[in-house]
All heavy atoms as an XYZ file, in Angstrom:
729
protein
N       0.839     -1.192      0.000
C       0.000      0.000      0.000
C       0.872      1.239      0.000
O       1.869      1.313      0.682
C      -0.910      0.006      1.223
C      -1.732      1.246      1.314
S      -3.217      0.900      2.239
C      -3.849      2.521      2.390
N       0.470      2.219     -0.787
C       1.183      3.491     -0.887
C       0.500      4.517      0.000
O      -0.677      4.435      0.282
C       1.133      4.025     -2.318
C       1.521      3.044     -3.378
C       0.559      2.477     -4.197
C       2.844      2.694     -3.562
C       0.915      1.593     -5.197
C       3.205      1.806     -4.561
C       2.238      1.257     -5.370
O       2.586      0.385     -6.355
N       1.254      5.527      0.398
C       0.637      6.685      1.032
C       0.336      7.748     -0.010
O      -0.701      8.369      0.005
C       1.558      7.277      2.097
C       1.687      6.372      3.309
O       0.693      5.708      3.636
O       2.760      6.333      3.901
N       1.294      7.953     -0.892
C       1.121      8.920     -1.956
C       2.079      8.595     -3.092
O       2.947      7.743     -2.973
C       1.324     10.347     -1.452
C       2.656     10.541     -0.723
O       3.630      9.837     -1.021
O       2.727     11.418      0.146
N       1.885      9.293     -4.192
C       2.714      9.081     -5.366
C       2.841     10.410     -6.093
O       1.955     11.256     -6.003
C       2.094      7.993     -6.283
C       0.796      8.426     -6.891
C       3.065      7.552     -7.352
N       3.967     10.607     -6.767
C       4.061     11.783     -7.617
C       4.367     11.355     -9.029
O       5.017     10.351     -9.268
C       5.041     12.814     -7.078
C       6.508     12.507     -7.179
C       7.273     11.860     -6.256
C       7.400     12.862     -8.241
N       8.562     11.786     -6.680
C       8.680     12.403     -7.892
C       7.231     13.536     -9.454
C       9.780     12.585     -8.711
C       8.339     13.718    -10.268
C       9.579     13.250     -9.890
N       3.812     12.144     -9.961
C       3.951     11.856    -11.369
C       4.782     12.938    -12.046
O       4.561     14.132    -11.809
C       2.581     11.787    -12.040
C       1.629     10.714    -11.518
C       0.259     10.861    -12.170
C       2.193      9.326    -11.776
N       5.696     12.525    -12.884
C       6.470     13.438    -13.711
C       5.635     13.799    -14.941
O       4.653     13.112    -15.258
C       7.779     12.770    -14.119
N       5.999     14.849    -15.660
C       5.196     15.259    -16.815
C       4.983     14.172    -17.864
O       3.919     14.109    -18.479
C       5.988     16.427    -17.407
C       6.775     16.956    -16.273
C       7.100     15.774    -15.410
N       5.950     13.321    -18.068
C       5.827     12.288    -19.095
C       5.149     11.013    -18.604
O       4.879     10.116    -19.399
C       7.208     11.944    -19.652
N       4.845     10.931    -17.323
C       4.210      9.731    -16.776
C       2.749      9.636    -17.218
O       2.017     10.624    -17.213
C       4.258      9.733    -15.247
C       5.652      9.526    -14.697
O       6.527      9.023    -15.445
O       5.877      9.880    -13.527
N       2.338      8.445    -17.557
C       0.954      8.190    -17.943
C       0.178      7.801    -16.688
O       0.517      6.812    -16.025
C       0.915      7.050    -18.961
C      -0.469      6.763    -19.497
O      -1.464      7.297    -18.957
O      -0.558      5.986    -20.464
N      -0.878      8.551    -16.341
C      -1.639      8.220    -15.138
C      -2.300      6.845    -15.194
O      -2.667      6.295    -14.165
C      -2.668      9.334    -15.025
C      -2.719      9.982    -16.348
C      -1.405      9.736    -17.015
N      -2.400      6.261    -16.364
C      -2.950      4.905    -16.469
C      -2.099      3.920    -15.677
O      -2.608      2.911    -15.191
C      -3.023      4.470    -17.933
N      -0.826      4.244    -15.509
C       0.072      3.365    -14.779
C      -0.252      3.224    -13.302
O       0.160      2.253    -12.667
N      -0.993      4.171    -12.749
C      -1.374      4.087    -11.330
C      -2.871      3.901    -11.140
O      -3.349      3.824    -10.011
C      -0.893      5.317    -10.537
C      -1.583      6.600    -11.021
C       0.616      5.437    -10.557
C      -1.443      7.771    -10.083
N      -3.612      3.833    -12.225
C      -5.078      3.784    -12.143
C      -5.580      2.655    -11.264
O      -6.509      2.843    -10.467
C      -5.684      3.673    -13.542
N      -4.973      1.501    -11.349
C      -5.462      0.366    -10.553
C      -5.085      0.483     -9.074
O      -5.627     -0.243     -8.246
C      -4.924     -0.949    -11.120
O      -3.516     -0.985    -11.020
N      -4.203      1.407     -8.735
C      -3.770      1.592     -7.347
C      -4.380      2.812     -6.671
O      -4.085      3.088     -5.510
C      -2.241      1.725     -7.291
C      -1.536      0.477     -7.768
O      -2.016     -0.625     -7.450
O      -0.516      0.608     -8.465
N      -5.212      3.564     -7.377
C      -5.722      4.816     -6.828
C      -6.453      4.643     -5.503
O      -6.370      5.513     -4.635
C      -6.623      5.522     -7.850
C      -5.892      6.169     -9.018
C      -6.894      6.692    -10.045
C      -4.968      7.275     -8.552
N      -7.140      3.535     -5.314
C      -7.874      3.343     -4.064
C      -6.944      3.119     -2.873
O      -7.390      3.132     -1.725
C      -8.868      2.194     -4.192
C      -8.224      0.864     -4.509
O      -7.072      0.845     -4.985
O      -8.877     -0.165     -4.285
N      -5.660      2.953     -3.121
C      -4.681      2.766     -2.052
C      -3.887      4.037     -1.748
O      -3.016      4.018     -0.886
C      -3.700      1.656     -2.433
C      -4.372      0.328     -2.677
C      -3.371     -0.699     -3.163
O      -2.258     -0.772     -2.677
N      -3.774     -1.480     -4.135
N      -4.186      5.118     -2.450
C      -3.402      6.345     -2.324
C      -4.124      7.391     -1.497
O      -5.347      7.480     -1.523
C      -3.104      6.923     -3.711
C      -2.353      6.027     -4.680
C      -2.234      6.710     -6.045
C      -0.989      5.673     -4.142
N      -3.352      8.190     -0.795
C      -3.930      9.324     -0.074
C      -3.678     10.636     -0.813
O      -4.347     11.631     -0.554
C      -3.349      9.402      1.341
O      -1.945      9.555      1.291
N      -2.711     10.635     -1.734
C      -2.314     11.851     -2.438
C      -1.688     11.483     -3.767
O      -0.913     10.539     -3.853
C      -1.285     12.623     -1.594
C      -0.457     13.707     -2.277
C      -1.312     14.917     -2.585
C       0.717     14.099     -1.409
N      -2.044     12.245     -4.792
C      -1.329     12.189     -6.058
C      -0.792     13.591     -6.305
O      -1.554     14.566     -6.327
C      -2.228     11.749     -7.233
C      -1.464     11.825     -8.554
C      -2.765     10.345     -7.007
N       0.522     13.698     -6.455
C       1.165     14.979     -6.724
C       1.708     14.952     -8.147
O       2.251     13.944     -8.598
C       2.289     15.223     -5.726
N       1.537     16.065     -8.839
C       1.965     16.167    -10.230
C       3.026     17.255    -10.330
O       2.793     18.389     -9.900
C       0.766     16.468    -11.156
C       1.218     16.598    -12.597
C      -0.307     15.394    -11.015
N       4.160     16.908    -10.897
C       5.297     17.818    -10.980
C       5.195     18.726    -12.210
O       4.934     18.259    -13.313
C       6.593     17.010    -11.041
C       7.809     17.839    -10.947
N       8.878     17.670    -11.769
C       8.128     18.864    -10.114
C       9.820     18.542    -11.453
N       9.379     19.286    -10.459
N       5.404     20.015    -11.981
C       5.513     21.016    -13.036
C       6.957     21.513    -13.006
O       7.294     22.399    -12.218
C       4.540     22.178    -12.777
C       3.105     21.849    -13.073
C       2.353     21.098    -12.179
C       2.497     22.292    -14.239
C       1.033     20.786    -12.438
C       1.173     21.988    -14.510
C       0.439     21.234    -13.605
N       7.846     20.933    -13.834
C       9.266     21.244    -13.746
C       9.623     22.661    -14.176
O      10.636     23.208    -13.737
C       9.931     20.216    -14.650
C       8.875     19.822    -15.609
C       7.579     19.930    -14.863
N       8.828     23.245    -15.052
C       9.048     24.635    -15.452
C       7.701     25.265    -15.770
O       6.737     24.568    -16.112
C      10.014     24.744    -16.625
C       9.580     24.041    -17.878
C      10.645     24.146    -18.950
C      10.163     23.460    -20.213
N      11.095     23.612    -21.299
N       7.646     26.563    -15.662
C       6.390     27.296    -15.797
C       5.638     26.965    -17.086
O       4.430     26.814    -17.073
C       6.667     28.801    -15.712
C       5.430     29.638    -15.819
C       4.609     29.812    -14.718
C       5.079     30.237    -17.019
C       3.452     30.583    -14.800
C       3.929     31.000    -17.113
C       3.123     31.177    -16.012
N       6.318     26.831    -18.183
C       5.661     26.630    -19.471
C       5.276     25.196    -19.786
O       4.726     24.927    -20.849
N       5.534     24.282    -18.896
C       5.209     22.869    -19.145
C       3.812     22.579    -18.618
O       3.602     22.468    -17.409
C       6.237     21.965    -18.464
C       6.099     20.512    -18.858
O       5.001     20.106    -19.311
O       7.074     19.766    -18.708
N       2.854     22.445    -19.517
C       1.468     22.269    -19.112
C       0.955     20.849    -19.132
O      -0.249     20.614    -18.991
N       1.845     19.871    -19.284
C       1.378     18.479    -19.354
C       0.673     18.031    -18.079
O      -0.198     17.165    -18.115
C       2.553     17.554    -19.662
C       3.111     17.762    -21.066
C       4.316     16.917    -21.330
N       5.458     17.449    -20.601
C       6.654     16.869    -20.562
N       6.862     15.723    -21.193
N       7.651     17.426    -19.896
N       1.000     18.638    -16.947
C       0.358     18.275    -15.689
C      -1.133     18.549    -15.677
O      -1.895     17.864    -14.990
N      -1.573     19.562    -16.439
C      -3.005     19.839    -16.528
C      -3.745     18.652    -17.145
O      -4.812     18.259    -16.679
C      -3.275     21.096    -17.359
C      -2.645     22.354    -16.822
C      -1.693     23.038    -17.562
C      -3.007     22.871    -15.586
C      -1.121     24.203    -17.098
C      -2.436     24.042    -15.098
C      -1.494     24.696    -15.860
O      -0.926     25.853    -15.381
N      -3.180     18.089    -18.196
C      -3.791     16.924    -18.842
C      -3.815     15.728    -17.903
O      -4.804     14.981    -17.846
C      -3.019     16.554    -20.111
O      -3.073     17.610    -21.039
N      -2.738     15.569    -17.149
C      -2.691     14.480    -16.165
C      -3.821     14.626    -15.157
O      -4.503     13.652    -14.828
C      -1.326     14.474    -15.445
O      -0.298     14.239    -16.425
C      -1.275     13.416    -14.367
N      -4.037     15.843    -14.689
C      -5.101     16.095    -13.710
C      -6.473     15.765    -14.284
O      -7.289     15.108    -13.629
C      -5.057     17.549    -13.249
N      -6.734     16.215    -15.489
C      -8.033     15.954    -16.113
C      -8.259     14.456    -16.255
O      -9.348     13.950    -15.951
C      -8.148     16.677    -17.470
C      -9.377     16.214    -18.243
C      -8.196     18.184    -17.260
N      -7.235     13.725    -16.697
C      -7.378     12.271    -16.832
C      -7.643     11.613    -15.484
O      -8.508     10.736    -15.366
C      -6.120     11.675    -17.466
C      -5.940     11.945    -18.952
C      -4.558     11.490    -19.403
C      -7.024     11.263    -19.763
N      -6.898     12.013    -14.463
C      -7.095     11.411    -13.148
C      -8.506     11.654    -12.631
O      -9.139     10.754    -12.072
C      -6.071     11.955    -12.155
C      -4.667     11.392    -12.299
C      -3.673     12.215    -11.496
C      -4.627      9.936    -11.862
N      -9.011     12.857    -12.808
C     -10.338     13.200    -12.281
C     -11.468     12.602    -13.114
O     -12.449     12.107    -12.558
C     -10.506     14.726    -12.208
C      -9.620     15.421    -11.207
C      -9.987     15.072     -9.797
N      -9.324     15.988     -8.860
C      -9.089     15.702     -7.612
N      -9.464     14.529     -7.113
N      -8.492     16.561     -6.815
N     -11.351     12.667    -14.429
C     -12.481     12.269    -15.267
C     -12.418     10.802    -15.693
O     -13.391     10.075    -15.536
C     -12.591     13.155    -16.520
O     -11.395     13.061    -17.287
C     -12.843     14.604    -16.142
N     -11.319     10.366    -16.206
C     -11.223      8.990    -16.708
C     -11.068      7.975    -15.581
O     -11.640      6.895    -15.617
C     -10.060      8.857    -17.677
C      -9.978      7.461    -18.296
C      -8.905      7.354    -19.346
N      -9.245      8.205    -20.482
C      -8.411      8.455    -21.486
N      -7.207      7.924    -21.493
N      -8.781      9.221    -22.478
N     -10.263      8.333    -14.569
C      -9.945      7.352    -13.521
C     -10.674      7.614    -12.204
O     -10.528      6.849    -11.268
C      -8.427      7.294    -13.311
C      -7.716      6.950    -14.592
C      -6.877      7.856    -15.203
C      -7.928      5.725    -15.220
C      -6.240      7.555    -16.399
C      -7.306      5.410    -16.416
C      -6.465      6.340    -16.999
O      -5.848      6.040    -18.186
N     -11.468      8.672    -12.127
C     -12.323      8.910    -10.976
C     -11.613      9.254     -9.675
O     -12.179      9.072     -8.606
N     -10.391      9.756     -9.750
C      -9.654     10.109     -8.533
C     -10.370     11.240     -7.803
O     -10.658     12.287     -8.363
C      -8.225     10.515     -8.894
C      -7.428     11.026     -7.738
C      -6.961     12.301     -7.579
C      -6.979     10.303     -6.585
N      -6.268     12.407     -6.410
C      -6.265     11.196     -5.774
C      -7.138      8.993     -6.162
C      -5.703     10.809     -4.571
C      -6.575      8.614     -4.969
C      -5.867      9.517     -4.187
N     -10.691     11.025     -6.535
C     -11.392     12.020     -5.715
C     -10.534     12.497     -4.544
O     -10.946     13.367     -3.803
C     -12.706     11.445     -5.174
C     -13.685     11.070     -6.264
C     -14.230     12.307     -6.966
N     -15.004     11.929     -8.136
C     -14.669     12.268     -9.371
N     -13.597     12.963     -9.618
N     -15.422     11.895    -10.382
N      -9.354     11.928     -4.391
C      -8.468     12.331     -3.308
C      -7.729     13.613     -3.630
O      -7.993     14.285     -4.626
N      -6.776     13.944     -2.772
C      -6.003     15.174     -2.957
C      -5.136     15.079     -4.203
O      -4.411     14.112     -4.404
C      -5.118     15.457     -1.748
C      -4.346     16.756     -1.888
C      -3.505     17.104     -0.670
O      -3.878     16.707      0.455
O      -2.475     17.769     -0.864
N      -5.217     16.105     -5.021
C      -4.412     16.219     -6.223
C      -3.610     17.511     -6.102
O      -4.175     18.611     -6.112
C      -5.306     16.241     -7.462
C      -4.626     16.253     -8.825
C      -3.679     15.070     -8.984
C      -5.679     16.251     -9.931
N      -2.297     17.366     -5.947
C      -1.430     18.505     -5.646
C      -0.456     18.787     -6.784
O       0.191     17.881     -7.296
C      -0.630     18.226     -4.379
C       0.256     19.377     -3.948
C       1.074     19.036     -2.730
N       0.209     18.583     -1.655
C       0.653     17.947     -0.583
N       1.932     17.672     -0.436
N      -0.195     17.569      0.358
N      -0.353     20.051     -7.153
C       0.648     20.505     -8.125
C       1.873     20.988     -7.358
O       1.741     21.676     -6.344
C       0.089     21.642     -8.969
N       3.060     20.624     -7.847
C       4.283     21.112     -7.211
C       5.356     21.326     -8.274
O       5.238     20.855     -9.399
C       4.765     20.144     -6.122
C       5.407     18.882     -6.637
C       6.781     18.754     -6.657
C       4.635     17.823     -7.097
C       7.378     17.587     -7.123
C       5.218     16.660     -7.561
C       6.597     16.546     -7.578
N       6.368     22.061     -7.916
C       7.443     22.381     -8.846
C       7.461     23.877     -9.090
O       7.310     24.665     -8.161
N       7.602     24.277    -10.350
C       7.636     25.699    -10.691
C       6.208     26.202    -10.864
O       5.756     26.525    -11.951
C       8.465     25.916    -11.958
C       8.782     27.394    -12.181
O       8.567     28.204    -11.257
O       9.245     27.734    -13.284
N       5.491     26.240     -9.749
C       4.086     26.649     -9.727
C       4.009     28.078     -9.201
O       4.590     28.405     -8.166
C       3.255     25.705     -8.823
C       1.832     26.199     -8.688
C       3.298     24.288     -9.370
N       3.281     28.927     -9.929
C       3.123     30.324     -9.533
C       1.681     30.769     -9.617
O       0.799     30.033    -10.061
N       1.455     31.983     -9.192
C       0.075     32.477     -9.081
C      -0.661     32.517    -10.409
O      -1.875     32.368    -10.447
C       0.050     33.833     -8.403
C       0.491     34.960     -9.276
C       0.376     36.269     -8.567
N       0.499     37.325     -9.548
C       0.513     38.576     -9.259
N       0.411     38.971     -8.009
N       0.625     39.478    -10.187
N       0.045     32.730    -11.507
C      -0.619     32.796    -12.807
C      -1.217     31.462    -13.225
O      -2.027     31.403    -14.146
C       0.356     33.273    -13.881
C       0.798     34.709    -13.673
O       0.117     35.441    -12.925
O       1.827     35.100    -14.246
N      -0.853     30.406    -12.560
C      -1.358     29.076    -12.906
C      -2.520     28.628    -12.020
O      -3.170     27.630    -12.327
C      -0.224     28.055    -12.763
C       0.917     28.260    -13.737
C       2.130     27.496    -13.296
O       2.786     27.861    -12.341
N       2.412     26.410    -13.996
N      -2.774     29.320    -10.944
C      -3.697     28.800     -9.935
C      -5.118     28.578    -10.453
O      -5.739     27.570    -10.122
C      -3.696     29.691     -8.702
C      -2.345     29.807     -7.998
C      -2.482     30.623     -6.718
C      -1.720     28.456     -7.714
N      -5.632     29.479    -11.240
C      -7.001     29.288    -11.749
C      -7.081     28.087    -12.677
O      -8.038     27.314    -12.614
C      -7.509     30.554    -12.442
C      -7.868     31.634    -11.480
N      -9.014     31.597    -10.722
C      -7.208     32.750    -11.118
C      -9.047     32.654     -9.941
N      -7.966     33.377    -10.165
N      -6.081     27.915    -13.526
C      -6.084     26.755    -14.425
C      -5.886     25.460    -13.648
O      -6.493     24.438    -13.966
C      -5.007     26.912    -15.500
C      -5.077     25.882    -16.585
C      -6.326     25.954    -17.453
O      -7.093     26.931    -17.395
O      -6.554     24.989    -18.204
N      -5.059     25.513    -12.609
C      -4.882     24.321    -11.769
C      -6.216     23.912    -11.154
O      -6.591     22.736    -11.188
C      -3.848     24.587    -10.669
C      -2.399     24.718    -11.124
C      -1.532     25.230     -9.969
C      -1.869     23.405    -11.656
N      -6.927     24.868    -10.622
C      -8.226     24.564    -10.014
C      -9.212     24.052    -11.060
O      -9.926     23.080    -10.827
C      -8.781     25.810     -9.323
C     -10.080     25.558     -8.618
C     -10.563     26.779     -7.876
C     -11.877     26.457     -7.204
N     -12.468     27.604     -6.551
N      -9.243     24.702    -12.207
C     -10.182     24.329    -13.261
C      -9.960     22.895    -13.749
O     -10.906     22.187    -14.091
C     -10.056     25.290    -14.442
C     -11.133     25.101    -15.492
C     -10.890     25.954    -16.719
N      -9.801     25.454    -17.540
C      -9.853     24.374    -18.322
N     -10.953     23.653    -18.369
N      -8.819     24.006    -19.055
N      -8.718     22.446    -13.761
C      -8.415     21.118    -14.281
C      -8.447     20.027    -13.217
O      -8.217     18.865    -13.528
C      -7.061     21.097    -15.011
O      -6.032     21.544    -14.130
C      -7.107     21.964    -16.252
N      -8.729     20.396    -11.952
C      -8.934     19.375    -10.931
C      -8.006     19.380     -9.748
O      -8.197     18.609     -8.812
N      -7.002     20.238     -9.754
C      -6.118     20.303     -8.593
C      -6.851     20.959     -7.433
O      -7.604     21.911     -7.603
C      -4.853     21.106     -8.917
C      -3.907     20.392     -9.820
C      -3.932     20.604    -11.189
C      -2.990     19.490     -9.303
C      -3.058     19.936    -12.032
C      -2.115     18.810    -10.139
C      -2.147     19.034    -11.510
N      -6.637     20.419     -6.240
C      -7.219     21.034     -5.054
C      -6.152     21.455     -4.053
O      -6.471     21.929     -2.959
C      -8.259     20.130     -4.401
C      -7.751     18.740     -4.103
O      -6.548     18.481     -4.280
O      -8.552     17.901     -3.699
N      -4.881     21.302     -4.431
C      -3.771     21.731     -3.582
C      -2.584     22.069     -4.478
O      -2.479     21.563     -5.599
C      -3.385     20.625     -2.606
N      -1.730     22.936     -3.991
C      -0.537     23.288     -4.745
C       0.570     23.666     -3.771
O       0.317     24.059     -2.637
C      -0.807     24.433     -5.723
C      -1.309     25.692     -5.064
C      -0.427     26.645     -4.579
C      -2.667     25.916     -4.932
C      -0.890     27.793     -3.967
C      -3.145     27.062     -4.317
C      -2.249     28.000     -3.832
N       1.772     23.507     -4.236
C       2.950     23.909     -3.490
C       3.710     24.879     -4.380
O       4.217     24.484     -5.439
C       3.807     22.679     -3.166
O       4.975     23.058     -2.487
N       3.737     26.133     -3.984
C       4.403     27.152     -4.795
C       5.904     26.928     -4.830
O       6.492     26.421     -3.861
C       4.153     28.546     -4.215
C       2.744     29.094     -4.304
C       2.679     30.452     -3.609
C       2.278     29.211     -5.738
N       6.510     27.329     -5.937
C       7.964     27.303     -6.030
C       8.523     28.240     -4.965
O       7.903     29.253     -4.625
C       8.400     27.740     -7.425
N       9.685     27.925     -4.411
C      10.242     28.731     -3.314
C      10.413     30.214     -3.636
O      10.302     31.051     -2.753
C      11.595     28.084     -3.040
C      11.483     26.704     -3.565
C      10.522     26.778     -4.719
N      10.658     30.551     -4.879
C      10.873     31.947     -5.252
C       9.571     32.700     -5.541
O       9.606     33.869     -5.882
C      11.829     32.034     -6.448
C      11.299     31.396     -7.692
N      11.310     30.029     -7.890
C      10.728     31.927     -8.795
C      10.775     29.757     -9.063
N      10.413     30.879     -9.629
N       8.442     32.064     -5.380
C       7.136     32.695     -5.634
C       6.575     33.290     -4.339
O       6.775     32.756     -3.255
C       6.140     31.684     -6.188
C       6.600     30.945     -7.411
C       6.571     31.809     -8.620
N       6.903     30.990     -9.787
C       6.969     31.446    -10.996
N       6.737     32.716    -11.236
N       7.269     30.656    -11.995
N       5.831     34.367     -4.474
C       5.256     35.083     -3.333
C       3.913     34.446     -2.947
O       2.936     34.561     -3.690
C       5.061     36.552     -3.695
C       4.447     37.378     -2.591
O       4.185     36.849     -1.484
O       4.227     38.587     -2.820
N       3.851     33.786     -1.783
C       2.596     33.108     -1.405
C       1.437     34.076     -1.168
O       0.292     33.745     -1.475
C       2.965     32.342     -0.137
C       4.213     32.949      0.362
C       4.906     33.568     -0.813
N       1.699     35.249     -0.643
C       0.607     36.203     -0.404
C       0.018     36.685     -1.720
O      -1.194     36.836     -1.838
C       1.090     37.348      0.462
C       1.357     36.893      1.900
C       1.674     38.030      2.843
O       1.240     39.179      2.582
O       2.348     37.765      3.847
N       0.849     36.946     -2.704
C       0.345     37.361     -4.016
C      -0.453     36.224     -4.655
O      -1.478     36.464     -5.289
C       1.506     37.767     -4.917
N      -0.005     35.003     -4.465
C      -0.726     33.863     -5.022
C      -2.107     33.747     -4.400
O      -3.103     33.558     -5.106
C       0.085     32.588     -4.810
N      -2.179     33.831     -3.094
C      -3.482     33.745     -2.429
C      -4.387     34.889     -2.822
O      -5.582     34.709     -3.019
C      -3.286     33.706     -0.909
C      -2.681     32.406     -0.379
C      -2.415     32.520      1.118
C      -3.571     31.223     -0.675
N      -3.828     36.095     -2.956
C      -4.620     37.249     -3.362
C      -5.188     37.050     -4.763
O      -6.296     37.513     -5.065
C      -3.783     38.517     -3.307
N      -4.468     36.349     -5.626
C      -4.953     36.138     -6.991
C      -6.172     35.227     -7.025
O      -6.887     35.195     -8.019
C      -3.830     35.556     -7.862
O      -3.640     34.197     -7.594
N      -6.400     34.465     -5.977
C      -7.551     33.574     -5.916
C      -8.825     34.271     -5.443
O      -9.916     33.705     -5.559
C      -7.255     32.379     -5.003
C      -6.198     31.427     -5.516
C      -5.865     30.382     -4.438
C      -6.631     30.751     -6.799
N      -8.688     35.463     -4.894
C      -9.858     36.193     -4.384
C     -10.764     36.591     -5.545
O     -10.285     36.907     -6.638
C      -9.410     37.430     -3.617
N     -12.078     36.569     -5.303
C     -13.018     36.933     -6.383
C     -12.942     38.410     -6.749
O     -12.480     39.237     -6.110
C     -14.389     36.597     -5.806
C     -14.194     36.294     -4.375
C     -12.744     36.160     -4.127
């Protein structure tokens, strides 16, 4: 049994689909700001594989990505160390 797993941009979420019921967290790595493959991973996990647990984005994640992260199914994120967390949270305000 796993506690959590993280996926690299090139990883196919089908590889963990049969183990999702054993996971508490799936984290998706965004190695650089312009790499959007993690969004597709999130959509597949939520829609095709029915993942309802925590889906976290990490890596080079910044405030400009937060709305798209939420829209594609992420419910948690870890900002890159050089990003301003207060500005990120402010960007989420209506």
